[in-house]
C-alpha positions in Angstrom: 14.6 4.0 -2.7 14.9 5.3 0.8 12.7 8.3 1.7 14.7 11.5 1.9 13.4 12.2 5.4 14.4 8.8 6.6 17.9 9.3 4.9 18.2 12.7 6.7 17.4 11.1 10.0 20.0 8.4 9.6 22.6 10.9 8.5 21.9 13.1 11.5 22.2 10.1 13.9 25.6 9.3 12.3 26.8 12.9 12.4 25.9 13.2 16.1 27.7 10.0 16.9 24.7 8.4 18.5 25.9 5.0 19.7 24.2 1.9 18.3 21.8 0.2 20.6 23.8 -3.0 20.7 26.8 -1.2 22.2 24.8 0.1 25.2 24.0 -1.4 28.6 20.3 -2.2 28.9 19.9 0.6 31.3 21.3 3.2 28.9 19.5 1.7 25.9 16.2 2.2 27.8 17.1 5.7 28.8 18.1 6.7 25.2 15.0 5.2 23.7 12.8 7.1 26.2 14.7 10.4 25.6 14.7 10.1 21.8 10.9 10.4 21.6 11.2 14.2 22.2 13.1 14.6 19.0 11.2 12.3 16.7 7.6 12.1 18.0 4.8 14.6 17.3 3.4 16.8 20.1 1.3 14.9 22.6 -2.4 15.0 21.5 -5.1 15.5 24.0 -7.5 12.6 24.6 -10.7 12.5 26.6 -9.4 10.3 29.4 -6.2 8.7 30.5 -5.9 6.3 33.5 -3.1 4.1 34.8 -4.3 0.7 35.9 -2.8 -2.7 36.9 -3.9 -6.1 35.6 -3.9 -8.8 38.2 -2.4 -6.2 40.6 1.0 -6.5 38.9 1.0 -5.6 35.2 0.9 -1.8 34.5 -1.6 -0.7 32.0 -2.7 2.7 30.6 -6.2 3.2 29.4 -7.0 5.9 26.8 -10.4 7.1 25.7 -10.6 9.2 22.6 -12.0 12.7 22.1 -15.5 12.8 20.8 -16.2 9.1 21.6 -19.8 7.9 21.3 -21.8 7.1 24.4 -21.8 3.6 25.6 -19.2 0.9 26.0 -16.2 1.6 23.7 -14.5 -1.0 21.5 -10.9 -1.4 22.6 -7.4 -2.1 21.2 -5.1 -3.9 23.6 -1.7 -2.6 22.6 1.9 -4.0 23.1 4.7 -1.5 22.6 7.9 -2.2 20.6 11.4 -2.3 21.8 12.9 -5.7 21.2 11.4 -7.2 24.4 14.2 -5.2 26.1 13.4 -1.4 26.0 10.2 0.7 25.7 7.4 1.3 28.1 4.1 3.1 28.5 5.7 6.5 27.9 7.7 5.6 24.8 4.5 4.8 23.0 2.1 7.3 24.7 1.8 9.6 21.7 1.1 6.7 19.2 -1.5 5.3 21.5 -3.2 8.6 21.8 -3.1 9.0 18.0 -4.6 5.6 17.4 -7.4 6.2 20.0 -8.4 9.6 18.6 -8.1 8.4 15.0 -10.2 5.3 15.4 -12.7 6.4 18.0 -11.8 3.3 20.0 -10.4 3.0 23.5 -6.9 1.7 23.9 -5.2 -0.2 26.7 -1.4 -0.1 26.5 0.4 -3.0 28.3 3.7 -2.6 30.2 4.8 -6.2 30.0 8.0 -7.5 31.7 11.3 -7.0 29.7 14.5 -9.0 29.3 17.1 -9.7 30.3 15.7 -9.5 33.8 12.6 -11.4 32.7 13.2 -13.7 29.7 10.9 -15.6 27.4 8.1 -16.4 28.0 7.5 -13.7 30.7 6.4 -11.1 28.1 4.0 -13.6 26.5 2.6 -14.5 29.9 2.0 -10.8 30.8 0.5 -10.1 27.4 -2.1 -12.9 27.5 -2.9 -12.1 31.2 -3.4 -8.5 30.4 -5.8 -9.4 27.6 -7.8 -11.6 29.8 -8.0 -9.0 32.5 -9.2 -6.3 30.1 -11.9 -8.7 28.8 -13.0 -9.6 32.4 -13.1 -6.0 33.5 -14.5 -4.4 30.4 -17.8 -3.4 31.8 -16.3 -1.7 34.8 -13.9 0.2 32.5 -16.7 1.3 30.0 -15.4 -1.0 27.3 -17.2 -3.5 25.0 -16.0 -7.0 25.8 -17.4 -8.1 22.4 -15.2 -5.7 20.4 -11.6 -6.3 21.5 -8.6 -6.1 19.2 -4.9 -6.7 19.8 -2.0 -4.7 18.3 1.5 -3.7 18.6 4.7 -2.7 16.8 7.9 -4.8 16.3 8.3 -6.9 19.4 4.8 -5.7 20.4 3.5 -6.9 17.0 5.0 -10.3 17.9 3.2 -10.3 21.2 -0.1 -9.3 19.7 0.1 -12.1 17.1 1.0 -14.6 19.8 -1.9 -13.3 22.0 -4.3 -13.8 19.2 -3.2 -17.4 18.6 -3.3 -18.1 22.4 -6.8 -16.6 22.7 -8.1 -18.8 19.8 -6.7 -22.0 21.4 -7.4 -21.3 25.1 -11.0 -20.3 25.3 -10.8 -16.7 24.4 -11.5 -13.9 24.6 -12.9 -13.8 21.1 -11.0 -11.1 19.3 -12.2 -8.9 16.4 -9.0 -7.7 14.8 -5.2 -7.7 14.8 -3.1 -4.6 14.1 0.5 -5.7 13.5 3.0 -3.0 12.7 6.3 -4.4 11.3 6.0 -7.5 13.6 8.8 -9.8 14.4 7.4 -13.3 13.6 10.5 -15.6 13.3 13.2 -15.4 16.0 15.6 -17.3 13.8 16.0 -14.1 11.7 16.7 -16.0 8.5 14.5 -14.1 6.0 16.3 -12.4 3.2 15.5 -8.9 4.4 17.7 -9.6 7.5 20.6 -9.6 5.0 19.6 -6.9 2.5 18.5 -4.5 5.3 20.8 -5.7 8.0 23.1 -2.6 8.1 22.6 1.1 7.7 18.9 1.4 8.5 18.7 2.0 12.3 17.7 -1.5 13.2 20.8 -3.5 12.3 21.5 -7.2 12.4 23.7 -6.4 15.5 20.7 -4.8 17.2 18.5 -7.7 16.2 20.9 -10.2 17.9 21.2 -7.9 21.0 17.4 -7.9 21.5 17.1 -11.6 20.7 19.7 -12.5 23.3 18.2 -10.3 25.9 14.9 -12.1 25.4 15.8 -15.7 24.4 18.2 -17.7 26.6 17.8 -21.1 25.0 18.1 -21.6 21.2 15.3 -24.1 21.2 12.9 -21.3 22.1 13.4 -19.9 18.7 11.2 -22.7 17.4 8.5 -22.2 20.0 5.5 -20.5 18.3 5.1 -18.3 21.3 8.4 -16.7 20.2 8.0 -17.3 16.5 4.3 -17.2 15.6 5.3 -17.7 11.9 6.2 -21.3 12.9 2.8 -22.1 14.3 1.3 -24.9 12.1 -2.2 -23.5 12.0 -2.9 -19.8 11.3 -6.5 -20.4 10.4 -9.5 -19.1 12.4 -7.6 -16.0 13.6 -9.1 -12.5 13.8 -8.9 -10.4 10.7 -5.5 -8.8 10.5 -3.8 -5.7 9.1 0.0 -5.9 8.7 2.1 -2.8 8.0 5.7 -3.3 7.0 8.6 -1.0 5.9 10.8 -1.6 2.9 14.2 -1.0 4.5 13.4 -3.0 7.6 15.2 -6.3 8.5 11.8 -7.6 9.7 10.0 -6.7 6.4 9.9 -10.3 5.0 8.8 -11.8 8.3 5.8 -9.5 8.3 5.0 -10.2 4.7 5.4 -14.0 5.2 3.1 -13.9 8.2 0.5 -12.0 6.2 0.8 -14.6 3.4 0.5 -17.6 5.7 -2.5 -16.2 7.4 -4.2 -15.5 4.0 -3.4 -19.0 2.8 -4.9 -20.4 5.9 -8.1 -18.5 5.4 -7.6 -15.7 7.9 -8.7 -12.4 6.3 -5.5 -10.3 6.1 -4.5 -7.0 4.5 -0.8 -6.1 4.1 0.7 -2.7 3.2 4.4 -2.0 2.8 5.8 1.6 3.1 8.6 0.8 0.6 10.8 3.8 1.4 10.7 3.6 5.2 12.8 2.1 8.0 11.9 0.1 11.1 10.3 2.1 13.8 9.2 5.0 11.5 5.5 5.1 12.7 6.5 6.8 15.9 8.6 9.4 14.1 5.9 11.8 12.8 7.8 14.9 13.8 10.6 14.1 11.3 9.0 11.6 8.8 5.7 12.7 7.2 4.8 9.2 6.1 4.6 8.2 9.7 1.5 10.3 10.1 0.0 8.7 7.0 0.8 5.3 8.5 -0.9 6.1 11.8 -4.0 7.4 9.9 -4.2 4.1 7.9 -3.8 2.0 11.0 -6.5 4.0 12.8 -8.8 3.7 9.9 -8.4 0.0 9.7 -9.1 -0.3 13.4 -12.2 1.9 13.2 -13.5 -0.2 10.3 -12.9 -3.4 12.1 -14.4 -2.4 15.5 -16.9 0.3 14.7 -17.8 -0.1 11.0 
């Protein structure tokens, strides 16, 4: 059953006549996504240090260091924001990144990869892997531990984190310690059963899924490319340990569960938790959905255990 707080949010969106994302221009969709954070996200927590950087002089990054961090180089999570490869930026996920940094005691580098439709697949993948390499190469100068790097992200960002982990395994590193995948998109074909059962009425609709897909993918054959659909990679062994969080009323639920299962079957240590009563995107909605804060705490704890012990 749907959580009452999630139900109340969906009812409020309907009562206020908020237009569905797929009916908006990309420019307006980005603006609405940015503005919505003031209603649904918690207050901005203080961290010890925030710094805007650029990887390879072109990819915007934001470095966070947590309150009360231990002396010495910090382990780091390289984080890719959600938004269907179309919307979202460093600011839409600023609060979540601060929460994860403080909760885990790890540093965090958020990546502002290129978005579609201006920059279609594989531009976001190229930026994600380039940013990861840059963080590894510059770790010492940034006060980070190059031997304790994780990747993570939500939704489209979870897709990019999964792809970055496979790419690192197969292309000489960096050696990664962990994957934090929050309701990741893993199959661009969108054929899992949850795309039907959860395709209408739960914020991320099948129409929105198609909208985001078509802004990112311009050739149907790319759906079968593992860099777009990591679930279709034939070998998911020898990947970093993973934690996958899914939501019960999310069209992407089954993709995340199947990715967890395939990694486990391949010998990659994987833990999966489903918030059965929640909707896609809930983890950034801690102002209006209490379980979002519990989900953040769980993710931070998993990250701390993996990188600090």
